[in-house]
C-alpha positions in Angstrom: -63.2 123.7 -79.2 -63.8 124.0 -83.0 -60.9 123.3 -85.3 -60.5 125.0 -88.7 -58.5 123.4 -91.3 -55.7 125.4 -93.0 -57.7 125.9 -96.3 -60.7 127.3 -94.4 -58.4 129.6 -92.5 -56.7 130.9 -95.7 -60.1 131.5 -97.3 -61.3 133.5 -94.2 -58.1 135.5 -94.2 -58.5 136.4 -97.9 -62.2 137.4 -97.3 -61.2 139.7 -94.4 -58.2 141.2 -96.3 -60.5 142.0 -99.2 -62.7 144.1 -96.9 -59.8 146.4 -95.9 -59.9 149.9 -97.4 -56.3 150.8 -98.2 -55.3 154.4 -98.1 -54.4 156.2 -101.4 -50.9 157.3 -102.1 -52.0 160.9 -101.5 -53.5 160.1 -98.1 -50.3 158.3 -97.0 -48.1 161.2 -98.2 -50.3 163.7 -96.4 -50.4 161.9 -93.1 -46.6 161.3 -93.3 -46.0 165.0 -93.8 -48.4 165.8 -90.9 -46.5 163.4 -88.6 -43.2 165.0 -89.4 -44.6 168.5 -88.9 -46.2 167.5 -85.5 -42.9 165.8 -84.5 -40.9 169.0 -85.3 -43.4 171.2 -83.4 -43.3 168.9 -80.4 -39.4 168.9 -80.5 -39.4 172.7 -80.7 -41.9 173.0 -77.8 -39.9 170.7 -75.5 -36.7 172.5 -76.4 -38.2 175.8 -75.4 -39.5 174.3 -72.2 -36.1 172.8 -71.5 -34.4 176.2 -72.1 -36.8 178.1 -69.9 -36.5 175.6 -67.0 -32.7 175.6 -67.4 -32.6 179.4 -67.4 -34.9 179.6 -64.3 -32.8 177.1 -62.4 -29.6 179.0 -63.3 -31.1 182.2 -62.0 -32.3 180.5 -58.9 -29.0 178.8 -58.1 -27.1 182.0 -59.1 -28.8 183.8 -56.3 -27.2 181.5 -53.7 -23.6 181.8 -55.1 
């Protein structure tokens, strides 16, 4: 098993981090807005599904009363 001393490790980490392409402020803002929009649409969708299932069950169980 090869061992790497701490200085080599830090040098390798710095080399790898320098290869990372960081997103621009605009890209981060745009993707954040898109995540909030998709979360809101998903919440609305599941709320409508919940309401329709609840309404259907109330109709179904209302028949047997």
